[in-house]
C-alpha positions as CSV (number, residue, x, y, z in Angstrom):
1,M,-27.5,178.1,186.4
2,D,-27.9,175.5,189.2
3,Q,-25.6,173.1,187.4
4,K,-22.9,175.8,187.3
5,L,-23.4,176.6,191.0
6,L,-23.2,172.9,191.8
7,E,-19.9,172.5,190.0
8,W,-18.6,175.7,191.6
9,A,-19.6,174.5,195.1
10,H,-18.1,171.1,194.6
11,K,-14.8,172.6,193.4
12,S,-14.7,175.1,196.2
13,V,-15.3,172.6,198.9
14,N,-12.8,170.2,197.4
15,D,-10.2,173.0,197.1
16,A,-10.8,174.1,200.7
17,I,-10.6,170.7,202.3
18,G,-7.6,169.8,200.1
19,N,-5.7,172.8,201.3
20,S,-3.3,171.9,204.1
21,D,-4.1,175.2,205.8
22,C,-7.8,174.5,205.9
23,K,-9.3,173.9,209.3
24,R,-12.3,171.8,208.5
25,K,-14.4,172.6,211.6
26,E,-13.8,176.4,211.0
27,F,-14.7,176.1,207.3
28,K,-17.8,174.1,208.1
29,T,-18.9,176.7,210.7
30,A,-18.2,179.6,208.3
31,V,-20.2,178.1,205.4
32,K,-23.1,176.8,207.5
33,G,-23.6,180.2,209.1
34,A,-23.1,182.4,206.0
35,P,-26.6,182.4,204.6
36,A,-28.1,183.5,207.9
37,F,-25.3,186.0,208.3
38,V,-26.0,187.7,205.0
39,Q,-29.7,187.7,205.6
40,G,-29.3,189.1,209.1
41,C,-26.8,191.9,208.5
42,G,-27.0,192.5,204.7
43,L,-24.6,191.7,201.9
44,A,-22.4,194.7,202.1
45,Q,-21.8,194.3,205.8
46,A,-21.1,190.5,205.4
47,V,-18.6,191.3,202.6
48,A,-16.9,193.9,204.8
49,F,-16.7,191.4,207.7
50,W,-15.3,188.6,205.5
51,R,-12.6,191.0,204.2
52,A,-11.6,191.9,207.7
53,K,-11.4,188.3,209.0
54,K,-8.6,185.8,208.8
55,G,-8.7,182.0,208.4
56,E,-11.6,180.2,206.8
57,M,-14.1,183.0,207.6
58,G,-11.8,185.4,205.7
59,R,-11.7,183.0,202.7
60,M,-15.5,183.1,202.3
61,L,-15.3,186.2,200.0
62,T,-12.7,184.5,197.8
63,Y,-14.9,181.4,197.4
64,L,-18.0,183.5,196.6
65,E,-16.2,185.6,194.0
66,G,-15.5,182.4,192.1
67,A,-19.2,181.6,191.8
68,P,-21.1,182.3,188.6
69,E,-22.4,185.9,188.4
70,L,-20.6,186.9,191.6
71,T,-17.3,188.1,190.2
72,N,-16.1,191.3,191.9
73,L,-18.7,190.8,194.6
74,A,-17.1,193.1,197.1
75,E,-16.8,196.0,194.7
76,R,-20.2,195.5,193.2
77,A,-22.0,195.2,196.6
78,R,-20.4,198.5,197.6
79,T,-20.9,200.6,194.5
80,K,-24.0,199.4,192.6
81,G,-27.5,200.6,192.9
82,L,-30.3,199.1,194.8
83,E,-31.6,196.9,192.0
84,E,-28.2,195.2,191.4
85,Y,-27.6,195.0,195.2
86,A,-30.8,193.1,195.6
87,F,-29.8,190.8,192.7
88,L,-26.4,190.2,194.2
89,T,-27.9,189.4,197.6
90,L,-30.2,186.9,196.0
91,R,-27.4,185.3,193.9
92,T,-25.1,185.2,197.0
93,Q,-27.8,183.5,199.1
94,H,-28.4,180.9,196.3
95,A,-24.7,180.2,196.0
96,L,-24.3,179.9,199.8
97,V,-27.1,177.3,199.9
98,F,-25.2,175.2,197.3
99,L,-21.9,175.6,199.2
100,K,-23.7,174.6,202.4
101,R,-25.1,171.5,200.8
102,M,-21.6,170.5,199.5
103,V,-20.2,170.9,203.0
104,D,-23.0,168.7,204.4
105,A,-22.2,166.1,201.8
106,H,-18.4,166.2,202.0
107,I,-17.4,167.1,205.5
108,E,-20.3,165.8,207.5
109,G,-20.4,162.7,205.4
110,E,-16.7,162.1,206.2
111,E,-17.3,162.7,209.9
112,E,-20.2,160.2,210.0
113,A,-18.1,157.6,208.2
114,R,-15.2,158.1,210.5
115,D,-17.4,157.8,213.6
116,S,-19.1,154.6,212.6
């Protein structure tokens, strides 16, 4: 499972930073704050927020729904029972940690190399 998440996170970050519309600083901020955001307000509220936003914050849901076991995340977070909601929250948090690590490796690594 972790290998699949690692591959997904790597592809998502590469796709995001390769996109000409991507604002790297906004993407980095969105990803780095996402785990705490989900923990603080809950998965369903986080999903609703991401659906309503534009820019990199609004793309978070698209990235997450590409992760293993998180397809149709928005619908499932809204309609499933408590047991699956808890499972989705756990999987989402796990995926966000991998995404955050990839951002640290790619974007912050590039910034450090550029600054030196």
